[in-house]
Phi, psi and omega in degrees: 000312177069202183300324183296318176296323176298312188295312180298323174297318175296316179300315177301319178294320176297316176293324172302319185295326183262352184284132177291167185287333184286320172295330184288328174293329178262027185289329179283342171231113181290126194290346174303326175296330174290319179297328176297325184292312177307314187289329175301310181292326173303318182280335177281318182275022170245023189298327190296348176258012179273153176299319184290328173277325181292340179304332177286337181266335189304310179305321183287322176300313178308317185280311180295325183260000181054054182248149168282165173303318180292313181303306182294315180296324179294312179297321176298325175293321175294316178300319187291316182292320172302315176303324179302321187289345172279343195286328173294329172298315180295330178292316177299326183293318180293320176299319187280313196256339175086167187292325192294324173278311194289312178301314168306311180300323175301316178295325174287323175292323176295327176294318174292325182293323180283327175298316176294329174291325180285340182261012189276132177234160183281121174287172179275322180273139183301308185296323173299319183298315183296320177302314178298315180305311179300313182302309183294318189282327175302321178285315180300318184284323180298324183276300193289309185272343179261275179306315176296341175265311185292324184285312176300312183300320173294323178296316176300317184298324179294330186266348179227138178236297176278349174240039176297316179302317182296306184301314179296326173300313175304313187293307185288331175303310182289325177300312183289321168296320173301319174297322185296332176272320186291325181309304181294320176306309174302313184299305183297330176287323173294315175301317184273327190240343184108156181289333178295318177294329180287320176291331177299311177305307174304321175303312177303312182303310178297323176297321175300321188285334187300310174302320179295317177296326182290329181283321186269337189286145170234154180296316179203168181293326182292336179286347174256012180070025176248185168232160175312138185070340184084148185289336174288351186282334181264114185293160186301314185289003181247356177303316177302313177297321178301317178292315184293331179274353185301312186291318184293317182287340187247016182290131188289147176210161184296132187300317183290323178297317185300316184295312187296321176291351184263003190298330176304315183289319171296323178296321179297325175300317190288314186282335171294319179289330176300310186289306193270336170297319181282323177292326172296326181290323177252025190303316189297311182289323181297316175295327181291322179295316185292321190218123193286335183286154175300138175218123179275104191285339180296329184257324185268340180242291185299326173298296177306330175294315182295309183296322176297312179294333178286334173276317180282340178295310181291332179298313175298316177299314177297324182294317179297313179302315191281319194238341184299333179285323180268345177231093189295334185268010183297316179290332179290315180299321177294319170302320171299316175298316181298322182293314176298316189283333175292325171299315178298321184289324182290322178288331183294325190293348174275353186246010181292120185235005187198164174296321184292325177284336180290313174303319184283333168302312182295320178299306181306313176308317189290329179289316184291327178295322177300323176291305183299312186290320176300307194278321190248315180297315182271348170092018180291325181292322181293316180295325171297336177265005173112359178287131186279162184298322186286352181240002181303326180292325175293322179289321173303322179293326168304308178305318171298328176294318172292325180295310189287319177296319178294319180287341175282319182286332188301301182296326176300315186294313185281319179296324174289318176302319179298320182282320182286306191257001177080009187199150174272351183311310190286327177291320181295315185293318177294326181291346180281349186285316182302322180288334174288322178287330175291320179300321175293327182288319180290321181292322171295321180298319184290326178291322178296317178303305178300324179294323177297317182292324185277342181296326185281000182300334181298319192260010181293329184282336186277330180259125179293148181278144184275123181248152182241130178289158186299322170305313176299322176288329178294325181290317176304315179299315184292327182293309176308314183299303187297317182296320179293320182292329175286000000 
């Protein structure tokens, strides 16, 4: 173990000296994993506001409310875009008030929105119908696709630092596994009992979850006398690295500059949401256009996609935990690959001609979803680029703005192509171009980063390295430990 082991032992003793009794009793189980469990249930039981699950309801809405594809897609887009502009405010709210306040309030509000959706009937006047469509979907999208994603993702970021990738992987893995089971359940409920009964069941589930969330959630680990990850999560040979990186990872930077510098990631989120939000919304009809035979998309597309995403998301998280500190261009390389594969998958949707090709499409979609959700939805790419824990909620709020605007534009884009040209094919092929161009952009950015990192090598021999004695390193660890424990 050597000097590092001795320093780690002293650090552990110092932490134990300042740790409160309640935290000492939970030492064997880091409470952050309880938080992760609550966030998983929060994200599973908001599925009825997601595009892939609403796809089962869309044909019934078109028939019951006598709407065309362009009408429903346009009104849905307006509601979703309006919901997107609320997301930065929700991001600031979770930063200010914490998950213990925000998540239960969101679940109660989602209960009310689903209850309103279940009681919805077609009015006689057309302009009233249009207003009601925008009103109902505004609240559904604000809560299910907005707050129910931003709040849990921010909460996980607050409780984990060096193991963020692992925690994010656990959350999204179980979320996708839950979606894989929830999708067919919702689909069968809609087919057997109607979309109103399915919405009512979702409303009841969220009402039951709200008091449980309020009881178990905490604002941050510091509120419990703990630290992010739990002290047992950092191995002895990593203590020195954690202290040496503390200043760099928490270096203050201008908030406006941070948001402005993240525009490529927000753009990728937008176009990703346009394509897959819109295609999920019309998935049943898109597959019918490509292949004339009947295809259960919940089993042959959304099921494989969910299972693949459940595997790829933790893999990306573990990769980020292991390599992102030493390989700064890793998230950029992953985004470049996701851009190229996303373009291929979008074009592929026009060529589905068998159940095997549908399953393969779902697998490809699931792999890109794992990269997208780990890096952008959960924020691993943003923290790797220097966004601090105290500001991650605001950044994720802006990212959800891009997500909701994209998912709002998507149904209108594809629905208009369907009504004007009689097919979704042209809209799918055109929408594959932006992610391909962004893939080229991220690839060029990764090459530029590599060249920038290699440039100082020539001058390394001319400037002597700054060294720190073992005694000074020991004092640094103990000083940081004592300060955080207080």
